C-alpha positions in Angstrom: -19.6 -6.7 -4.1 -18.3 -9.5 -6.4 -15.7 -7.3 -7.8 -14.5 -6.2 -4.5 -14.1 -9.8 -3.3 -12.3 -10.6 -6.4 -10.2 -7.7 -5.9 -9.4 -8.7 -2.3 -8.6 -12.3 -3.3 -6.0 -11.0 -6.0 -4.3 -8.7 -3.3 -4.3 -11.6 -0.8 -2.4 -13.6 -3.6 -0.3 -10.7 -5.0 0.8 -9.6 -1.6 2.5 -12.9 -1.0 3.7 -14.0 -4.3 4.8 -10.4 -5.9 7.7 -10.0 -3.2 8.9 -13.4 -3.9 9.0 -12.9 -7.7 10.8 -9.5 -7.5 13.1 -10.0 -4.6 13.6 -13.7 -4.6 13.4 -16.5 -1.9 16.6 -15.3 -0.1 15.5 -13.2 2.9 11.6 -13.8 2.1 10.6 -13.6 5.8 12.4 -10.4 6.3 11.2 -8.9 3.2 7.6 -9.5 3.9 8.1 -8.3 7.4 9.7 -5.1 6.1 6.9 -4.7 3.6 4.0 -5.3 6.1 5.3 -3.0 8.9 4.2 0.2 7.4 0.9 -1.3 6.5 0.2 -2.5 9.9 1.4 0.9 11.6 -0.7 2.9 9.4 -3.9 0.7 9.8 -3.2 1.2 13.8 -2.9 4.9 13.4 -5.2 5.8 10.7 -8.6 6.0 12.5 -7.3 8.1 15.2 -5.6 10.4 12.7 -8.6 10.6 10.5 -10.8 11.7 13.4 -8.5 14.3 14.4 -8.3 15.7 10.9 -11.8 15.5 10.5 -12.6 17.1 13.8 -9.9 19.9 13.4 -9.9 20.8 9.8 -13.2 19.1 8.5 -14.2 16.5 6.1 -13.1 18.2 3.1 -9.5 18.3 4.5 -9.7 14.6 5.0 -10.6 13.9 1.5 -7.9 15.8 0.2 -5.4 14.0 2.7 -6.8 10.7 1.2 -6.3 11.8 -2.3 -3.0 12.8 -1.9 -1.9 9.9 0.1 -3.4 7.7 -2.6 -0.7 8.7 -4.9 2.2 7.2 -2.7 1.5 3.7 -4.0 1.8 5.0 -7.6 5.2 6.6 -6.9 6.6 3.7 -5.4 5.3 1.4 -8.3 7.3 3.6 -10.6 10.3 3.5 -8.4 10.1 -0.3 -8.4 9.9 -0.4 -12.1 12.8 1.6 -12.4 15.0 -0.1 -9.6 14.1 -3.5 -11.2 14.9 -2.3 -14.8 11.6 -3.6 -16.4 9.7 -1.7 -18.8 6.1 -0.4 -18.1 4.8 -0.8 -21.7 
């Protein structure tokens, strides 16, 4: 539980500080809005979509969907590193 709380705290700090460091202060509010919109929409849709997938296809299908979707942030992180020209090592 302590690790979860620490992770949540770090996420809260990084969510505000990382875009500022990567994209700069110009248009910070607009950038934060653009970054938050997909997260807010998916948070609103996810419970209903998850219930529908479980009802229609079963829990195993839901786990497959979640596992597949969990790779999306990794792909975006790789894309971000390539776009900013930073090395990963």
